[in-house]
N, C-alpha and C positions, 0 to 999 in steps of 0.2 A: 490485844488492846487496839483501840482505834485512833486514827488521826483525822481531824476534821478540816484542817486548813494548812496553808504553806508553812506557817510558823511552827506548828506541831510536827510537820514532816521534817523541818530543819532540826528540831530538837531530837527527834528519833535518830536521824542520820548522825548528829553530833555524838549522841550517847553510844551508838554502835562504834564509831571511829575511836572514841576515847577508850572503850573496852578492848578494842583490837590493837590499839597503839600503833607501833611502827610498821605493822603488817599492811596498813592501808595508807593511802595518801592523806596528807594534811596540807594546809595552806591558809591564806588569808580569807578565802571564800570556800568554806567547807561544802557549801551547797553544790558546787561544781567540781570539787576535788576528785581526781581519778582513783583508780585502783580498788574501788569497792563496787562490785557488780551486784545489781538487784535483778531478781526475776519478778516480773509483773504479770498479773493475769486478772481477768474479770472475775468478780465474786458472783458466781452463778446463783440464782435465787431458786433453789430446789430443795431436795432432801439429801442430806449427807449420809452416805452409806460406806460400809467396808465390805470388800470381797476377799475371800481367802482361797488360794489355789494350792493344791498339793500335787506335786509331780506334774504340773501343767494343767490339772483339771480343776474346775470350779467346784468347791465343796461347801461353801457357806457364803451367804449374804446377810448382812445385819444392818439395822439402823444405828445411828450413833447413840441413841438413848440418852442416858445420863453421863456418858463418857466412859463408863465401865461396862454397863449392861445395856444391850439394845434388843430390838425385836428381830426374830429370825424371819427373814423375808426371802429365803433362798428360792422358794417355789415361784415367786414373782419376778425376781431379777433374772432368772433363767429365760424369761420370755422377752427380755429387752434385746433387740438386735445388736446394739452396740456394746453389750456385755459379752466378751468372749467366753464360751464354755470351755474351750481348750486354748492354751497359750500357743502362739505361733513361734516358729523357729526351732533350731536343733539344740541350742544351749539355753535351757530354761531352768528357773530356780526349782529346787526341791520343795521350797515353801515360799509363798509370796502373799503378802497382804497389802492391798492398795485401798486408798480412800478416794472418794470422789463424790460427785453430785449427780443425782438423777433429776432431770428437768423435763418439762413439757414445752416444746417450742411454741412460739406465739401462734403460728398458723395451725398447728395441731390442736392447740387449746381452743381456738375459735371454731374449728371444725367439730371438735368434741362437744362443745356447748350447743352448737347448732343441732347436732344429732340428739342431744339430751332434750332440748327444747321441743324438737319435732315429735319426740316420743312422750312428751308431757312429763318428763322427769326433771329432777332438780339440776340446775346449772351450777357450775363451780364459780367461786368468786374470783380466783386468780390461778395462773398456771402452777404456782407452788402448791396450793391446796389440792389441785387436781392430781399432781404428781404424787404427793404424800398419800392421798386417799387411794390412788391406784395401787401403790405398793403395799398397802395394808389390807387389801382384799384377801379373803380366805380362798377364793376361787381364782387360780392363776389364769383362767380363760378370760376373765375380766381385764386383768392387767395386760394380757396379750393384745387386747383390742385397743389399748390406749397408746397414743403416740409418745412414748417415753424414750429418752436418750440418756446415756451415761457418759460423763467426762471424768477422767481420773486426774487428780491434782497432787497426790503424794504417795509415797511408799512407806509403810509402817514397819514391815518385816520382809527380809529377803535372805534366803539361805541357798547356798549352792552356786550362786553366780555373783561375781563382783560388780557392783554398780558404779557408774561414773561419779566424779567428785563434785558435781554441781547439780542444783535443782533443775535447771533447764535441760541439762544433758540426760538426767534421769527420766524426765518426761519424754524426751525423744526416744530413750530406750524402751519405755513402756509402749510407745507406738509400735515398735518392732514386735512386741508380744501380742499386738492386736487391739490395744486399748485406744480409745479416742481421747484426744486432748483438744483444748480450745485452740482455734487458729489465731486467736488474739494474743496469745502469750508471747512476750518479748523479754529480752534481758539487755541491760546496758549499764553504764557506769554513772554513779553519782545520783544524788537526790534530784538533780535537775532533770535527769532522764525520767525518773519516777513521775515528776510533775508533768512533763510533756506527755507521757503515756496516759496519765489520768485525764488530762485535758482532751486528748485525742479520743479516748473512749467515751467521755461525756458528750463530745460533739457528735459521735455516731451511735449513741445509746439507743435511740429510737429505731435505728436501722438494723440493730443486732437481731439475730433470729430467736434469741431467748431473753428472758428478763434477767437483769443483774441488780445487785444492791450495793455496788461499790467496786473497789479494786483491792486485790490482795498483793502485798509486796513482801518479798522474802530476800534476805541475804542469799546470794546464789551459791556461794562456796559452802559445801556441807561441813567441812572441818571447822569453819568459822561459826556456823550454826551451833555446832556442839560446844565450841568454846564460849559462845555467848550464853547458852543455856536458857533457863526459864526463870521467871519470877512468878510465884504462885502457880497458876495454871496457864499463864500466857508466855509465849516465847519472846525473848528479847530480840530475836532476829527477824521478826515479822510483824506486819501491821495490816 
């Protein structure tokens, strides 16, 4: 679900605290109450995909599709330099599935459209469409020529290795395996931190190397995410 203003952010934070009860801080001003850490990251405007690794090797890449079934794009994701074909490190999962976003950076998008125009071919409307179109090509040589980047933002399955107990620490762990994560990701306490993060991102939005369409906030502690659960298909612990 979305929040569109400070009042809705306060309501979200209040509901999280009410469900977690004494585990998190309370007070006269819940907006700045401590002991509830949020992980905040820019919402990258690209194409969401899943990558599956077995014994450290990339075996499958797929689009999100309808949430259950997506398109097999393994042949194209293998051409993206920031997608590790083999996980780094000695202690790696026997099975790992990560989700993330394939984006086309602004500079790469401008250069691609300049080449398209010079060849008299169709130009792309925006970086998101360019990224999505590139991943759906039947010929991986076309995708290999496109300036695509992959940023991971969550782990769906992990077997054989114990992961840290927070969203922010899990992302740092993914970096050690060779994945790229956004340099903008931060974590801090209280909804006041979330508001400050959002404002800072808005102020620098035009200078970011990629397009974004908002900010994603998640309760950082994984055990609390599980306790909060879902309503319908939306997590109670994220906005």
